[in-house]
N, C-alpha and C positions, 0 to 999 in steps of 0.2 A: 867498640868492636867497629870496626869500618865495614862498609855495605857498600855494594855496587849501585852506581847511579844508573837509570835506566838510559841516560845521553851517553854514558861511558859505554855501556854494553852495545847499545846500538852502533855508536862511532866504530868500537871494535868489528862488531859483525860486518858492518859496511867493508871496513878494509879488506876482511878475509872473504867475504861472500859476494861481494859487488863484480868482483872479475870474472866470475862463473855465470853471471847473468842474474843473479837476483836483483828485484827491484826494491826502491826505498819502503815501499810499502810490506812487502814479504820480510824483509829485515826487522821493521819495527815490529811487527806481528810476531817473529821469531823471539825477538828481544821480550816480548809481553808473555808468550808463552813461558818462556823459561823463567822470568822473574815471577811469574804466578806460581810456580812451585815452590820457590826460596823465599819469596816474602822478605823478611828482613835477616834473615839469615844466609850463611854463607855454605852451609850444609844441609842436605836432605838424605832420609833413607830411601833407599832403593826400593823396597818393597810397595812403595805406592805408585810406582809408575806401571803404564802398561806397556807391553811390547813395542807399540809405536812410540811412546815416549822415549824409551831407553834408545831405539834406533836413531832418534835425532840427538840424545846425548851423546851416543858414542861418536856421533859425525862432531859434535862440538868437542868431545874428548880429543878427536884427531886433530884439532885446531890449537889444542892446549887451553881453549877457554874453561873446560870443566875438566875434573880430575876424578879420580875414584879411590877409594880406600875400604880396606874391611877389616872387622875384627873379629875374632872366635871368642865365644862364651859358652859356658856350661850351664845347661837348664837345671832346674831343680833336681829332676831326675836322672842327672847325670848325663843326658844327651849333648854332645857338642852341637852348638849352632852358629853358623857363620852369618854376620849382617854386614852389609854392603852400604855404603855412603857415595854419594855424589857432591863435590865441593866445586863451587865456583873460584875460579883461579883468578883472584884480583891482581896479582904480580902479571902473570901474561896478558892480562886483558890492560893492563897499564904500559906494558912492554910493546904491544902491538900498536897501541896508540902512538907512544913516543917515537917508535922506529919509525913509522910512518910521518909523522911531523918532521923529524931529523931528514928523512928522504926528500919531502916536498922542500925544505930547507935548502938542501943541498943542490936541488934543482934550480931553484929561484937565485941562489947564489951563483951558480955557473952561468946562467943567463945573463946577470947583471955584469959579471967579469967579461963575458962574451962581448956585451955592450959596449963596456968601455975600452975594449980592445979594438972597436972598430974605429 
């Protein structure tokens, strides 16, 4: 099962949050914070989170880096119960990184074309 590497998460968070003024240190701390919940897993159960944790996770959900899902189960006594999960979205993280690299490549290619035309 593929897992997210710390460096990949930091790179994606940097691309997303650096323009809004987050420092490199804050981004690294955020990555470590998120990874401290997931460990080597891609999914975690929501009920271990505090409201402050959830607020941060909702922000990351807005970027697509985290996603949610839920399932309904029936307890032994017949009572329905809903379980909520958080997932690291590896595809979105890789997409953020790859799109950024492609944009950088396009910028450099344009610069070189402009220099050649002079």
